[in-house]
Kinemage of the C-alpha trace (Angstrom):
@kinemage 1
@onewidth
@group {chain A} dominant
@subgroup {mainchain}
@vectorlist {calphas} color= white
{ca met a 1} P 0.000 0.000 0.000
{ca leu a 2} L 0.973 3.603 -0.507
{ca asp a 3} L 1.638 5.680 2.538
{ca ala a 4} L 0.694 9.305 2.739
{ca cys a 5} L 4.112 10.629 1.560
{ca ser a 6} L 4.808 8.138 -1.201
{ca thr a 7} L 4.137 8.553 -4.910
{ca pro a 8} L 3.793 5.909 -7.596
{ca thr a 9} L 7.121 6.986 -9.139
{ca asp a 10} L 8.982 6.511 -5.867
{ca val a 11} L 7.595 3.087 -5.474
{ca leu a 12} L 8.581 2.218 -9.075
{ca his a 13} L 12.188 3.276 -8.454
{ca asp a 14} L 12.332 1.264 -5.273
{ca thr a 15} L 11.414 -1.981 -6.968
{ca pro a 16} L 14.298 -4.318 -7.934
{ca leu a 17} L 13.182 -4.431 -11.575
{ca ala a 18} L 13.302 -0.639 -11.972
{ca thr a 19} L 16.715 -0.352 -10.291
{ca asp a 20} L 18.238 -2.912 -12.673
{ca ser a 21} L 16.786 -1.146 -15.713
{ca val a 22} L 18.189 2.221 -14.675
{ca gln a 23} L 21.620 0.716 -14.053
{ca glu a 24} L 21.570 -0.956 -17.461
{ca leu a 25} L 20.689 2.331 -19.092
{ca arg a 26} L 23.488 4.078 -17.253
{ca asp a 27} L 25.969 1.399 -18.345
{ca leu a 28} L 24.741 1.723 -21.903
{ca val a 29} L 25.187 5.494 -21.830
{ca glu a 30} L 28.713 5.136 -20.463
{ca arg a 31} L 29.627 2.612 -23.152
{ca met a 32} L 28.203 4.818 -25.858
{ca gln a 33} L 30.055 7.854 -24.509
{ca ala a 34} L 33.300 5.886 -24.414
{ca glu a 35} L 32.697 4.674 -27.952
{ca ile a 36} L 31.937 8.209 -29.145
{ca lys a 37} L 35.099 9.490 -27.473
{ca phe a 38} L 37.164 6.710 -29.070
{ca lys a 39} L 35.697 7.362 -32.521
{ca gln a 40} L 36.254 11.087 -32.149
{ca thr a 41} L 39.873 10.408 -31.241
{ca lys a 42} L 40.232 8.262 -34.363
{ca ile a 43} L 38.605 10.992 -36.462
{ca asp a 44} L 41.044 13.538 -35.038
{ca ala a 45} L 43.941 11.206 -35.818
{ca leu a 46} L 42.775 10.749 -39.412
{ca asn a 47} L 42.239 14.493 -39.824
{ca phe a 48} L 45.760 14.953 -38.483
{ca glu a 49} L 47.175 12.577 -41.095
{ca ile a 50} L 45.268 14.346 -43.872
{ca ala a 51} L 46.498 17.753 -42.713
{ca arg a 52} L 50.082 16.503 -42.455
{ca leu a 53} L 49.989 15.003 -45.939
{ca lys a 54} L 48.583 18.252 -47.330
{ca arg a 55} L 51.371 20.168 -45.653
{ca trp a 56} L 54.007 17.811 -47.074
{ca arg a 57} L 52.492 18.166 -50.546
{ca phe a 58} L 51.457 21.808 -50.684
{ca gly a 59} L 52.489 23.623 -47.496
{ca ser a 60} L 55.562 25.336 -46.152
{ca ser a 61} L 58.366 23.227 -44.717
{ca ser a 62} L 58.955 25.701 -41.890
{ca glu a 63} L 58.231 24.397 -38.402
{ca ser a 64} L 58.506 27.684 -36.563
{ca leu a 65} L 55.834 29.207 -34.352
{ca asp a 66} L 55.159 32.914 -34.619
{ca ser a 67} L 56.516 34.942 -31.731
{ca thr a 68} L 53.091 35.793 -30.298
{ca thr a 69} L 51.922 32.184 -30.181
{ca gln a 70} L 55.173 30.977 -28.695
{ca ala a 71} L 55.086 33.626 -25.973
{ca val a 72} L 51.513 32.684 -25.020
{ca leu a 73} L 52.358 28.991 -24.858
{ca phe a 74} L 55.452 29.580 -22.789
{ca asp a 75} L 53.510 31.768 -20.357
{ca ala a 76} L 51.098 28.881 -19.906
{ca ile a 77} L 53.971 26.576 -19.057
{ca val a 78} L 55.467 28.914 -16.494
{ca ala a 79} L 52.066 29.183 -14.808
{ca asp a 80} L 51.898 25.405 -14.483
{ca thr a 81} L 52.729 24.181 -10.987
{ca ala a 82} L 55.049 21.500 -12.334
{ca leu a 83} L 57.402 24.186 -13.659
{ca glu a 84} L 57.371 26.687 -10.812
{ca asp a 85} L 60.757 25.495 -9.569
{ca leu a 86} L 62.141 25.635 -13.086
{ca ala a 87} L 61.189 29.273 -13.380
{ca ala a 88} L 63.307 29.993 -10.317
{ca gln a 89} L 66.306 27.860 -11.386
{ca gly a 90} L 66.538 27.812 -15.157
{ca asn a 91} L 66.864 30.452 -17.778
{ca thr a 92} L 63.226 31.404 -18.371
{ca gln a 93} L 63.692 34.940 -19.613
{ca pro a 94} L 61.577 35.408 -22.743
{ca ser a 95} L 63.628 35.922 -25.851
{ca val a 96} L 63.212 39.048 -27.925
{ca pro a 97} L 62.638 38.092 -31.574
{ca arg a 98} L 65.046 39.650 -33.968
{ca ala a 99} L 63.461 41.666 -36.743
{ca lys a 100} L 64.231 40.419 -40.218
{ca gly a 101} L 66.209 43.032 -42.104
{ca gln a 102} L 65.295 44.032 -45.578
{ca ala a 103} L 67.468 42.892 -48.443
{ca val a 104} L 70.252 45.336 -49.240
{ca arg a 105} L 72.324 45.571 -52.388
{ca gln a 106} L 75.717 44.012 -51.837
{ca ala a 107} L 78.878 45.657 -53.120
{ca leu a 108} L 80.188 44.137 -56.328
{ca pro a 109} L 83.278 41.967 -55.709
{ca ala a 110} L 86.511 43.825 -56.243
{ca ser a 111} L 88.072 40.714 -57.809
{ca leu a 112} L 85.815 40.911 -60.853
{ca pro a 113} L 87.374 42.433 -63.968
{ca arg a 114} L 86.104 45.887 -64.914
{ca ile a 115} L 85.278 46.961 -68.455
{ca asp a 116} L 85.032 50.721 -68.809
{ca arg a 117} L 82.617 52.438 -71.150
{ca his a 118} L 83.130 56.177 -71.424
{ca his a 119} L 80.208 58.510 -72.089
{ca glu a 120} L 80.772 62.170 -72.952
{ca leu a 121} L 78.488 65.057 -73.866
{ca asp a 122} L 77.837 65.584 -77.536
{ca ala a 123} L 77.754 69.355 -77.109
{ca thr a 124} L 81.094 71.065 -76.418
{ca his a 125} L 79.581 74.493 -75.632
{ca cys a 126} L 76.978 75.719 -73.169
{ca glu a 127} L 73.772 77.381 -74.365
{ca cys a 128} L 75.330 80.719 -73.477
{ca gly a 129} L 78.122 80.052 -75.962
{ca gln a 130} L 80.907 79.412 -73.421
{ca ala a 131} L 83.076 76.305 -73.996
{ca leu a 132} L 82.483 73.497 -71.465
{ca lys a 133} L 85.405 72.412 -69.304
{ca arg a 134} L 85.686 68.826 -67.964
{ca ile a 135} L 85.984 68.884 -64.169
{ca gly a 136} L 85.594 65.201 -63.259
{ca glu a 137} L 83.471 62.158 -63.786
{ca glu a 138} L 80.731 60.072 -62.210
{ca val a 139} L 81.123 56.283 -62.070
{ca ser a 140} L 78.265 53.805 -61.751
{ca glu a 141} L 78.639 50.033 -61.891
{ca gln a 142} L 76.414 47.285 -63.264
{ca leu a 143} L 76.885 43.547 -63.074
{ca asp a 144} L 77.014 41.803 -66.446
{ca cys a 145} L 77.915 38.344 -67.721
{ca val a 146} L 78.484 36.310 -70.861
{ca pro a 147} L 77.541 32.634 -71.354
{ca ala a 148} L 80.159 29.964 -70.714
{ca gln a 149} L 83.065 30.275 -73.103
{ca phe a 150} L 85.027 27.266 -74.276
{ca phe a 151} L 88.641 27.287 -75.346
{ca val a 152} L 90.998 24.679 -76.710
{ca leu a 153} L 93.897 23.698 -74.463
{ca arg a 154} L 96.846 22.839 -76.724
{ca his a 155} L 99.709 20.704 -75.406
{ca ile a 156} L 102.733 21.561 -77.504
{ca arg a 157} L 105.557 19.087 -76.918
{ca gly a 158} L 108.976 19.749 -78.272
{ca lys a 159} L 110.593 17.076 -80.463
{ca tyr a 160} L 114.353 16.527 -80.531
{ca ala a 161} L 116.514 14.390 -82.795
{ca cys a 162} L 119.974 12.919 -82.312
{ca ala a 163} L 122.026 13.041 -85.503
{ca cys a 164} L 124.402 10.395 -84.178
{ca cys a 165} L 121.876 7.783 -82.992
{ca gln a 166} L 119.252 8.690 -85.570
{ca thr a 167} L 116.534 8.794 -82.847
{ca ile a 168} L 113.756 11.243 -82.115
{ca gln a 169} L 112.530 12.143 -78.623
{ca ala a 170} L 109.525 14.216 -77.564
{ca ala a 171} L 108.465 15.672 -74.234
{ca pro a 172} L 106.014 13.300 -72.507
{ca met a 173} L 102.310 14.113 -72.401
{ca pro a 174} L 101.133 14.921 -68.848
{ca ala a 175} L 99.105 12.099 -67.270
{ca gln a 176} L 95.356 12.570 -67.681
{ca met a 177} L 92.264 11.284 -65.916
{ca ile a 178} L 91.088 9.906 -69.272
{ca asp a 179} L 94.009 8.728 -71.351
{ca lys a 180} L 93.861 10.327 -74.835
{ca gly a 181} L 90.478 11.749 -73.901
{ca leu a 182} L 88.917 14.916 -75.234
{ca pro a 183} L 87.986 16.667 -71.940
{ca ala a 184} L 90.509 18.702 -70.016
{ca pro a 185} L 90.273 18.797 -66.190
{ca gly a 186} L 88.273 22.028 -66.206
{ca leu a 187} L 85.609 20.627 -68.533
{ca met a 188} L 85.284 17.384 -66.550
{ca ala a 189} L 84.922 19.379 -63.351
{ca gln a 190} L 82.272 21.547 -65.010
{ca val a 191} L 80.203 18.566 -66.175
{ca val a 192} L 80.431 16.753 -62.830
{ca val a 193} L 79.659 19.812 -60.687
{ca ala a 194} L 76.785 20.894 -62.936
{ca lys a 195} L 75.260 17.429 -62.678
{ca his a 196} L 75.701 16.726 -58.960
{ca asp a 197} L 75.766 20.185 -57.410
{ca asp a 198} L 73.710 22.334 -59.797
{ca his a 199} L 71.343 19.390 -60.481
{ca leu a 200} L 71.482 19.839 -64.254
{ca pro a 201} L 70.769 16.576 -66.108
{ca leu a 202} L 73.099 15.870 -68.993
{ca tyr a 203} L 70.540 16.695 -71.674
{ca arg a 204} L 70.172 20.198 -70.218
{ca gln a 205} L 73.931 20.628 -70.127
{ca ser a 206} L 74.139 19.558 -73.768
{ca glu a 207} L 71.665 22.290 -74.705
{ca ile a 208} L 73.514 24.916 -72.656
{ca tyr a 209} L 76.887 24.087 -74.193
{ca ala a 210} L 75.380 24.068 -77.685
{ca arg a 211} L 74.450 27.735 -77.221
{ca ser a 212} L 78.173 28.416 -76.788
{ca gly a 213} L 78.925 26.677 -80.070
{ca val a 214} L 80.133 23.321 -78.689
{ca his a 215} L 78.234 20.076 -79.199
{ca ile a 216} L 78.963 17.459 -76.502
{ca pro a 217} L 76.852 14.276 -76.712
{ca arg a 218} L 75.123 13.152 -73.556
{ca ser a 219} L 76.668 9.701 -73.902
{ca ser a 220} L 80.157 11.235 -73.780
{ca met a 221} L 79.385 13.252 -70.643
{ca ala a 222} L 77.852 10.181 -69.004
{ca gln a 223} L 81.019 8.226 -69.739
{ca trp a 224} L 83.198 11.004 -68.319
{ca ser a 225} L 81.124 11.135 -65.121
{ca gly a 226} L 81.426 7.364 -64.673
{ca ile a 227} L 85.199 7.406 -65.136
{ca cys a 228} L 85.504 10.248 -62.626
{ca gly a 229} L 83.522 8.200 -60.107
{ca val a 230} L 85.889 5.246 -60.545
{ca arg a 231} L 89.076 7.305 -60.319
{ca leu a 232} L 87.864 9.230 -57.262
{ca thr a 233} L 86.858 6.114 -55.287
{ca pro a 234} L 90.189 5.802 -53.384
{ca leu a 235} L 89.889 9.455 -52.374
{ca ala a 236} L 86.312 8.913 -51.140
{ca glu a 237} L 87.434 5.863 -49.117
{ca ala a 238} L 90.153 7.973 -47.486
{ca leu a 239} L 87.479 10.585 -46.735
{ca lys a 240} L 85.336 7.915 -45.046
{ca asp a 241} L 88.271 6.784 -42.893
{ca phe a 242} L 88.854 10.373 -41.813
{ca leu a 243} L 85.172 10.825 -40.929
{ca leu a 244} L 84.992 7.613 -38.867
{ca gly a 245} L 88.023 8.736 -36.899
{ca his a 246} L 85.826 11.286 -35.085
{ca asp a 247} L 84.120 10.599 -31.763
{ca val a 248} L 80.695 11.795 -32.953
{ca val a 249} L 79.118 11.145 -36.366
{ca his a 250} L 75.718 12.042 -37.832
{ca ala a 251} L 73.774 9.474 -39.880
{ca asp a 252} L 70.637 9.598 -41.990
{ca glu a 253} L 69.203 7.944 -45.103
{ca thr a 254} L 66.872 8.950 -47.914
{ca pro a 255} L 65.131 6.944 -50.673
{ca val a 256} L 65.875 7.294 -54.374
{ca lys a 257} L 64.389 5.519 -57.381
{ca leu a 258} L 66.499 2.851 -59.063
{ca leu a 259} L 65.732 1.830 -62.639
{ca ala a 260} L 64.956 -1.862 -63.108
{ca pro a 261} L 66.594 -2.875 -66.431
{ca gly a 262} L 64.257 -4.317 -69.032
{ca lys a 263} L 61.101 -3.675 -67.022
{ca gly a 264} L 60.600 0.033 -67.540
{ca lys a 265} L 59.905 0.397 -63.809
{ca thr a 266} L 61.794 1.632 -60.777
{ca ser a 267} L 62.469 0.142 -57.371
{ca lys a 268} L 63.349 1.887 -54.134
{ca ala a 269} L 67.016 2.300 -53.262
{ca tyr a 270} L 68.654 4.377 -50.525
{ca val a 271} L 71.486 6.828 -50.103
{ca trp a 272} L 73.000 6.855 -46.607
{ca val a 273} L 74.597 10.032 -45.310
{ca tyr a 274} L 77.372 10.166 -42.683
{ca arg a 275} L 78.663 13.543 -41.547
{ca thr a 276} L 80.895 15.163 -38.954
{ca thr a 277} L 79.318 17.587 -36.499
{ca asn a 278} L 79.426 21.360 -36.813
{ca phe a 279} L 81.563 21.501 -33.668
{ca val a 280} L 84.715 20.423 -35.551
{ca ala a 281} L 86.742 22.695 -37.816
{ca gln a 282} L 87.603 20.084 -40.467
{ca arg a 283} L 84.299 18.735 -41.749
{ca ala a 284} L 83.399 15.878 -44.037
{ca val a 285} L 80.321 14.135 -45.383
{ca phe a 286} L 80.227 10.663 -46.948
{ca tyr a 287} L 77.421 9.258 -49.109
{ca asp a 288} L 76.840 5.538 -49.569
{ca phe a 289} L 74.455 4.023 -52.123
{ca ser a 290} L 72.626 0.768 -51.416
{ca thr a 291} L 69.677 -1.114 -52.861
{ca gly a 292} L 68.002 -1.597 -49.473
{ca arg a 293} L 67.418 -0.036 -46.078
{ca gly a 294} L 68.605 -2.924 -43.932
{ca gly a 295} L 70.818 -2.267 -40.952
{ca glu a 296} L 73.642 -4.241 -42.556
{ca asn a 297} L 74.334 -1.231 -44.800
{ca ala a 298} L 75.034 0.999 -41.814
{ca arg a 299} L 77.118 -1.738 -40.160
{ca arg a 300} L 79.176 -2.136 -43.339
{ca val a 301} L 80.104 1.554 -43.481
{ca leu a 302} L 80.504 2.044 -39.736
{ca gln a 303} L 82.596 -1.070 -39.186
{ca gly a 304} L 85.191 -0.256 -36.533
{ca phe a 305} L 83.432 2.909 -35.363
{ca asp a 306} L 82.794 2.939 -31.602
{ca gly a 307} L 81.866 6.557 -30.915
{ca thr a 308} L 78.491 8.304 -30.636
{ca leu a 309} L 76.084 8.090 -33.564
{ca val a 310} L 73.503 10.881 -33.877
{ca ser a 311} L 70.461 9.649 -35.815
{ca asp a 312} L 66.718 9.215 -35.726
{ca asp a 313} L 64.996 6.241 -34.089
{ca phe a 314} L 65.442 3.939 -37.083
{ca ser a 315} L 65.842 0.280 -36.118
{ca gly a 316} L 68.672 -0.158 -38.626
{ca tyr a 317} L 70.971 1.762 -36.277
{ca his a 318} L 70.019 -0.151 -33.122
{ca ala a 319} L 72.226 -3.161 -33.848
{ca leu a 320} L 75.280 -0.877 -33.902
{ca gln a 321} L 75.116 -0.660 -30.134
{ca ser a 322} L 76.455 -4.221 -29.982
{ca gln a 323} L 79.763 -2.997 -31.461
{ca gly a 324} L 80.117 -0.264 -28.835
{ca val a 325} L 78.321 2.586 -30.615
{ca thr a 326} L 76.492 5.020 -28.336
{ca ala a 327} L 73.104 6.177 -29.616
{ca ala a 328} L 72.145 9.855 -29.478
{ca leu a 329} L 68.728 10.689 -30.905
{ca cys a 330} L 67.482 13.833 -32.618
{ca met a 331} L 65.526 16.339 -30.526
{ca ala a 332} L 64.186 17.910 -33.731
{ca his a 333} L 62.327 14.676 -34.522
{ca ala a 334} L 60.577 14.708 -31.151
{ca arg a 335} L 59.779 18.391 -31.576
{ca arg a 336} L 58.412 17.805 -35.082
{ca lys a 337} L 55.835 15.283 -33.884
{ca leu a 338} L 54.669 17.657 -31.150
{ca phe a 339} L 54.643 20.602 -33.556
{ca glu a 340} L 52.407 18.721 -36.001
{ca ala a 341} L 50.009 17.755 -33.191
{ca his a 342} L 49.778 21.426 -32.220
{ca gln a 343} L 49.504 22.793 -35.760
{ca phe a 344} L 47.006 20.308 -37.191
{ca asn a 345} L 44.980 19.302 -34.109
{ca gly a 346} L 45.277 22.508 -32.099
{ca ser a 347} L 46.719 20.646 -29.111
{ca gln a 348} L 47.672 23.107 -26.392
{ca ile a 349} L 49.662 20.422 -24.585
{ca ala a 350} L 51.790 19.827 -27.681
{ca gly a 351} L 52.176 23.561 -28.228
{ca gln a 352} L 53.419 24.079 -24.687
{ca ala a 353} L 55.914 21.242 -25.129
{ca val a 354} L 57.212 22.851 -28.349
{ca ala a 355} L 57.663 26.160 -26.548
{ca leu a 356} L 59.658 24.483 -23.793
{ca ile a 357} L 61.858 22.648 -26.299
{ca ala a 358} L 62.504 26.072 -27.807
{ca lys a 359} L 64.115 27.033 -24.493
{ca leu a 360} L 66.531 24.116 -24.900
{ca tyr a 361} L 67.501 25.439 -28.307
{ca glu a 362} L 67.986 28.960 -26.943
{ca ile a 363} L 70.392 27.597 -24.367
{ca glu a 364} L 72.140 25.583 -27.076
{ca arg a 365} L 72.662 28.646 -29.261
{ca glu a 366} L 74.483 30.363 -26.422
{ca ala a 367} L 76.811 27.339 -26.046
{ca arg a 368} L 77.579 27.004 -29.759
{ca glu a 369} L 80.999 28.664 -29.672
{ca leu a 370} L 82.203 27.058 -26.429
{ca gln a 371} L 84.756 24.286 -26.144
{ca pro a 372} L 83.344 20.761 -25.532
{ca glu a 373} L 83.920 20.654 -21.769
{ca ala a 374} L 82.673 24.206 -21.257
{ca arg a 375} L 79.646 23.374 -23.402
{ca arg a 376} L 78.904 20.308 -21.270
{ca leu a 377} L 79.066 22.326 -18.056
{ca trp a 378} L 76.810 25.008 -19.555
{ca arg a 379} L 74.259 22.393 -20.549
{ca gln a 380} L 74.342 20.779 -17.115
{ca gln a 381} L 73.725 24.110 -15.453
{ca his a 382} L 71.084 25.568 -17.760
{ca ala a 383} L 69.612 22.914 -20.065
{ca lys a 384} L 69.356 19.950 -17.715
{ca pro a 385} L 66.779 21.589 -15.359
{ca val a 386} L 64.643 22.483 -18.381
{ca ala a 387} L 64.880 18.933 -19.755
{ca glu a 388} L 63.985 17.365 -16.390
{ca ala a 389} L 60.990 19.648 -16.001
{ca leu a 390} L 59.873 18.836 -19.538
{ca his a 391} L 60.071 15.094 -18.844
{ca thr a 392} L 58.058 15.410 -15.641
{ca trp a 393} L 55.439 17.596 -17.298
{ca leu a 394} L 55.072 15.302 -20.318
{ca ser a 395} L 54.648 12.286 -18.037
{ca glu a 396} L 51.855 14.043 -16.145
{ca gln a 397} L 50.076 15.195 -19.281
{ca arg a 398} L 50.262 11.753 -20.848
{ca gln a 399} L 47.999 10.358 -18.116
{ca lys a 400} L 45.206 12.642 -19.313
{ca leu a 401} L 45.255 11.463 -22.941
{ca ala a 402} L 43.827 8.446 -24.723
{ca lys a 403} L 46.230 6.027 -26.384
{ca ala a 404} L 45.004 6.827 -29.902
{ca asp a 405} L 45.375 10.580 -29.422
{ca val a 406} L 47.900 12.212 -31.746
{ca thr a 407} L 49.435 14.195 -28.905
{ca ala a 408} L 49.737 11.003 -26.837
{ca lys a 409} L 51.684 9.336 -29.646
{ca ala a 410} L 54.032 12.308 -29.893
{ca ile a 411} L 54.580 12.253 -26.122
{ca asp a 412} L 55.118 8.485 -26.160
{ca tyr a 413} L 57.855 8.911 -28.767
{ca ala a 414} L 59.634 11.491 -26.621
{ca leu a 415} L 59.313 9.560 -23.343
{ca ser a 416} L 60.313 6.176 -24.794
{ca asn a 417} L 63.444 7.695 -26.369
{ca trp a 418} L 64.259 10.138 -23.591
{ca arg a 419} L 67.698 8.751 -22.793
{ca gly a 420} L 68.833 9.103 -26.382
{ca leu a 421} L 67.221 12.537 -26.782
{ca thr a 422} L 69.101 13.928 -23.783
{ca arg a 423} L 72.412 12.194 -24.444
{ca tyr a 424} L 73.847 15.523 -25.569
{ca leu a 425} L 73.554 16.923 -22.035
{ca asp a 426} L 76.384 14.658 -20.842
{ca asp a 427} L 78.769 15.115 -23.765
{ca gly a 428} L 79.849 18.498 -25.093
{ca gln a 429} L 80.778 17.037 -28.480
{ca val a 430} L 77.269 15.717 -29.189
{ca pro a 431} L 74.782 18.110 -30.870
{ca ile a 432} L 71.183 18.475 -29.778
{ca asp a 433} L 69.748 17.209 -33.069
{ca asn a 434} L 70.541 15.529 -36.369
{ca asn a 435} L 69.891 18.585 -38.523
{ca ala a 436} L 73.428 18.551 -39.925
{ca ala a 437} L 72.757 15.183 -41.585
{ca glu a 438} L 69.307 16.285 -42.747
{ca asn a 439} L 70.890 19.327 -44.392
{ca ala a 440} L 73.329 16.995 -46.152
{ca val a 441} L 70.328 15.095 -47.554
{ca arg a 442} L 68.946 18.216 -49.247
{ca pro a 443} L 71.164 17.993 -52.378
{ca leu a 444} L 69.677 14.545 -53.006
{ca ala a 445} L 66.134 15.788 -52.401
{ca val a 446} L 66.637 18.587 -54.924
{ca gly a 447} L 68.517 16.403 -57.376
{ca arg a 448} L 65.980 13.591 -57.626
{ca lys a 449} L 63.370 16.118 -58.752
{ca asn a 450} L 65.578 16.713 -61.784
{ca trp a 451} L 67.207 13.390 -62.673
{ca leu a 452} L 64.161 11.409 -61.399
{ca phe a 453} L 65.922 8.053 -60.966
{ca val a 454} L 69.324 6.329 -60.845
{ca gly a 455} L 70.138 4.277 -63.942
{ca ser a 456} L 71.914 1.390 -62.197
{ca gln a 457} L 73.478 0.371 -58.911
{ca gln a 458} L 76.924 1.029 -60.368
{ca ala a 459} L 75.874 4.536 -61.416
{ca gly a 460} L 74.487 5.176 -57.923
{ca glu a 461} L 77.725 4.095 -56.258
{ca arg a 462} L 79.833 6.310 -58.523
{ca ala a 463} L 77.515 9.274 -58.033
{ca ala a 464} L 77.807 8.828 -54.243
{ca val a 465} L 81.609 9.037 -54.548
{ca val a 466} L 81.496 12.292 -56.513
{ca leu a 467} L 78.820 13.797 -54.281
{ca ser a 468} L 80.874 13.001 -51.160
{ca leu a 469} L 83.817 15.048 -52.422
{ca ile a 470} L 81.720 17.928 -53.760
{ca glu a 471} L 79.709 18.392 -50.574
{ca ser a 472} L 82.778 17.953 -48.350
{ca ala a 473} L 84.564 20.649 -50.348
{ca lys a 474} L 81.628 22.993 -49.809
{ca leu a 475} L 81.588 22.226 -46.067
{ca asn a 476} L 85.209 23.366 -45.877
{ca gly a 477} L 84.553 26.590 -47.798
{ca his a 478} L 85.964 25.548 -51.185
{ca asp a 479} L 84.566 26.144 -54.645
{ca pro a 480} L 83.759 22.587 -55.812
{ca trp a 481} L 84.739 23.344 -59.413
{ca ala a 482} L 88.165 24.685 -58.431
{ca tyr a 483} L 88.656 21.756 -56.063
{ca leu a 484} L 87.781 19.031 -58.574
{ca lys a 485} L 89.744 20.693 -61.388
{ca asp a 486} L 92.871 20.662 -59.247
{ca val a 487} L 92.193 17.078 -58.126
{ca phe a 488} L 91.790 15.941 -61.744
{ca glu a 489} L 95.125 17.563 -62.611
{ca arg a 490} L 97.096 16.138 -59.680
{ca leu a 491} L 95.465 12.772 -58.994
{ca pro a 492} L 96.900 10.839 -62.012
{ca thr a 493} L 100.496 11.410 -60.828
{ca leu a 494} L 99.888 11.389 -57.063
{ca lys a 495} L 101.225 8.497 -55.006
{ca gln a 496} L 98.918 6.580 -52.716
{ca arg a 497} L 100.727 7.710 -49.575
{ca asp a 498} L 100.135 11.360 -50.538
{ca leu a 499} L 96.402 10.915 -51.183
{ca ala a 500} L 95.465 12.779 -47.978
{ca gln a 501} L 96.699 16.012 -49.555
{ca leu a 502} L 93.660 16.038 -51.844
{ca leu a 503} L 91.041 15.447 -49.143
{ca pro a 504} L 88.736 18.479 -49.006
{ca his a 505} L 89.668 19.448 -45.446
{ca asn a 506} L 93.402 19.323 -46.296
{ca trp a 507} L 93.269 20.729 -49.823
{ca arg a 508} L 94.857 24.053 -50.614
{ca pro a 509} L 94.738 25.424 -54.154
{ca thr a 510} L 98.072 25.573 -55.924
{ca gly a 511} L 99.191 28.848 -57.417
{ca his a 512} L 98.377 27.633 -60.918
{ca ala a 513} L 94.896 26.463 -59.931
{ca ala a 514} L 94.090 29.694 -58.112
{ca ala a 515} L 95.268 31.796 -61.040
{ca ala a 516} L 93.289 29.732 -63.553
{ca his a 517} L 90.135 30.052 -61.463
{ca ser a 518} L 90.357 33.797 -60.921
{ca ala a 519} L 91.561 34.855 -64.375
{ca pro a 520} L 89.037 35.838 -67.057
{ca val a 521} L 88.476 33.247 -69.747
{ca ala a 522} L 89.672 35.610 -72.465
{ca ala a 523} L 93.009 36.034 -70.699
{ca val a 524} L 93.458 32.262 -70.367
{ca ala a 525} L 92.620 31.679 -74.010
């Protein structure tokens, strides 16, 4: 029966059947909410992938935040309780962005030859009838050029006869890279540098040279390039030995297309890049071509190396630790994943992490010119507190995120590789990231847009040899054309024990090479 204060609804809720139904509905709602949240997370992840692919295809490659956004994000970090101690200990002073200066006209190099053209007034008298008197002149300069000019290098060898012995002798022909070949060292250097450094395919070079009145078949230039790759191989091997003698080496790899003979299709091959750090004065970069991405390729090149290898988290490098190699990972890779989560998904957590990583880079810029031990002490004092606070904060934020969340994946990458990412804090010779190797990959990225694919494995190996010497010469401040021209002149007569003289970091132009490079073509001809 119903008492005076009861209602039918109250009685219905009090029955066991009604209680079970309500609980089932609540469980159903919770399951549906969890499912909706999971699906929304998946949708966000897919939208993130779409946005990232669009950026790779159409967008800017810059990963910088504007100064206003970065300041707001960093203020949010400082306000967080997990970083209050950091604000008191570390260097948390906001940086003042430097204004980008407008382009200014540079002075024309004084080493360029000057051709004077004199301009005088046609009238010799003023309108009043008085004769004009020359009191000076005004000089203005313009930069001009002419297309490449070819000239014929004639080797004139004296011939001598002995009247007694009835014999004739002639001065010997200097040794050449291509015995009895048509190209002189300067032309071979031009073809090789234009192909590998200026990214001009041979058919374009043939058209350019034809405008100067010289027809050079593509097949001939291809043959010259191949011979240069063979002759320069010992020099590239010596360059690799020099590079592996350092305590810290960068490594990276990039795919290229390899033509499959007879099929009209291409397969994927790889060029591996090994480079010294920017902390050393004598720099080198070595390129290695392989048909696969297996770790055995890295082990083959790095055989005997037991220093620190700066790379990304590619499994092909992991096995190197068994031979005593210490792994240091790239902070820029961890930052990139967080940056993309912030840019494409609007994640404030990722944005705050990017702003804090920016503080690590600010500290690193101040330590750039220090000696290794002083750099290590500077990092321990200023960068280590920032890194520890970042790790603690990321660990706390990760607990709030679902596993499928894009930001969670970026944080997981950073936390799982934290020891390698912060290896640089304990060694002043190790850089904070692998950007030096990524910059060395850029010539390949630009080149494959022009030559499209590699014709054969042999061609890829020879191109890697030439590219190693060209890029190493540029790293040491040399003009690659002047360097290769001198190498092509000296290499045929150089003894093996003197090969180190021609390594890019040891090379010094001879007086003849310097004069030939700086003199106008007309004067040489």
